[in-house]
C-alpha positions as CSV (number, residue, x, y, z in Angstrom):
1,G,0.0,0.0,0.0
2,L,0.8,3.7,-0.4
3,S,1.4,6.0,2.5
4,Y,1.7,9.8,2.4
5,T,3.9,12.2,4.4
6,W,4.9,15.8,4.0
7,I,8.2,17.6,4.5
8,F,8.4,21.3,5.5
9,N,11.1,23.5,4.1
10,N,13.3,20.7,2.8
11,S,13.8,19.4,6.4
12,T,14.7,15.8,7.0
13,L,11.8,15.7,9.5
14,Y,8.2,15.0,8.4
15,V,5.4,17.3,9.3
16,Q,4.0,16.1,12.6
17,E,0.2,15.5,12.8
18,D,-1.4,17.3,15.7
19,G,-4.6,19.2,16.5
20,R,-4.0,21.5,13.5
21,R,-2.3,19.3,11.0
22,F,-3.6,16.1,9.4
23,V,-2.4,14.0,6.4
24,S,-5.1,12.1,4.7
25,Q,-4.0,8.5,3.9
26,E,-6.8,8.3,1.5
27,T,-5.9,11.2,-0.8
28,G,-2.5,12.3,0.5
29,N,-3.8,15.8,1.2
30,L,-2.2,17.9,4.0
31,C,-4.9,19.8,5.9
32,I,-3.9,22.6,8.2
33,A,-6.5,24.2,10.4
34,K,-6.1,27.8,11.5
35,V,-3.0,28.6,9.6
36,E,-0.3,30.6,11.5
37,P,2.7,32.6,10.3
38,S,5.0,29.8,11.3
39,D,3.2,27.6,8.7
40,V,4.5,29.7,5.9
41,G,7.0,27.9,3.7
42,N,7.4,25.1,1.2
43,Y,5.7,21.7,1.6
44,T,6.7,18.6,-0.3
45,C,4.7,15.4,-0.4
46,V,6.5,12.1,-0.1
47,V,4.6,9.0,-1.3
48,T,5.9,5.6,-0.1
49,N,5.1,2.3,-1.6
50,S,5.7,-0.2,1.2
51,K,5.5,-3.3,-1.1
52,A,8.1,-1.9,-3.5
53,E,10.1,-0.3,-0.7
54,Q,10.4,2.9,-2.7
55,S,9.5,6.6,-2.0
56,V,8.9,9.4,-4.5
57,Q,9.1,13.0,-3.6
58,G,6.9,15.6,-5.4
59,P,7.7,19.2,-6.2
60,P,7.6,21.8,-3.3
61,T,4.3,23.6,-2.8
62,P,4.6,27.1,-1.3
63,L,2.2,28.2,1.4
64,T,1.9,32.0,1.8
65,L,-0.4,34.2,3.9
66,R,-2.6,36.7,2.3
67,S,-1.6,40.3,3.2
68,D,-5.0,41.8,2.4
69,G,-6.7,40.0,5.4
70,V,-9.4,38.6,3.1
71,M,-10.4,35.0,3.8
72,G,-12.1,32.9,1.1
73,E,-15.8,32.3,1.7
74,Y,-16.8,28.7,2.3
75,E,-20.3,27.5,2.7
76,P,-20.6,25.1,5.6
77,K,-20.3,21.5,4.3
78,I,-19.0,18.2,5.5
79,E,-16.8,16.2,3.1
80,V,-17.1,12.5,3.5
81,R,-15.3,9.9,1.4
82,F,-16.3,6.7,3.2
83,P,-16.3,3.5,1.2
84,E,-19.7,2.0,0.6
85,T,-18.8,-0.9,2.9
86,T,-16.1,-1.0,5.5
87,Y,-15.0,-4.3,7.0
88,A,-13.1,-4.7,10.3
89,A,-12.1,-7.6,12.4
90,K,-13.4,-7.6,16.0
91,G,-10.9,-5.7,18.2
92,S,-9.2,-4.0,15.3
93,S,-9.3,-0.2,14.5
94,V,-10.8,1.5,11.5
95,K,-10.0,5.1,10.5
96,L,-12.7,7.0,8.7
97,E,-11.9,10.5,7.4
98,C,-14.5,13.3,7.6
99,F,-13.8,17.0,7.2
100,A,-16.0,19.9,8.3
101,L,-15.4,23.1,6.3
102,G,-17.0,26.5,6.8
103,K,-16.8,30.0,8.0
């Protein structure tokens, strides 16, 4: 299977997931809630194929803060990409991704 991680400003350390940062293992997207000035920089996605034991690094994607103070308008919505059926063995864990967007 594939796994996704992100590097910040060409660091050898991966972006750590916390209460503000989340990496979707379904899409590879990096989601940052409540962006702060310290988040400004270049982000690079690393995709790893565990079966082939290989990783590929994408191009850097810059994140900048808008200087005009204007935020994009988002209508409230919940993005869900659950599979039609999810199977799990008793006692195992299942991770379902759900994002709430809005202003």
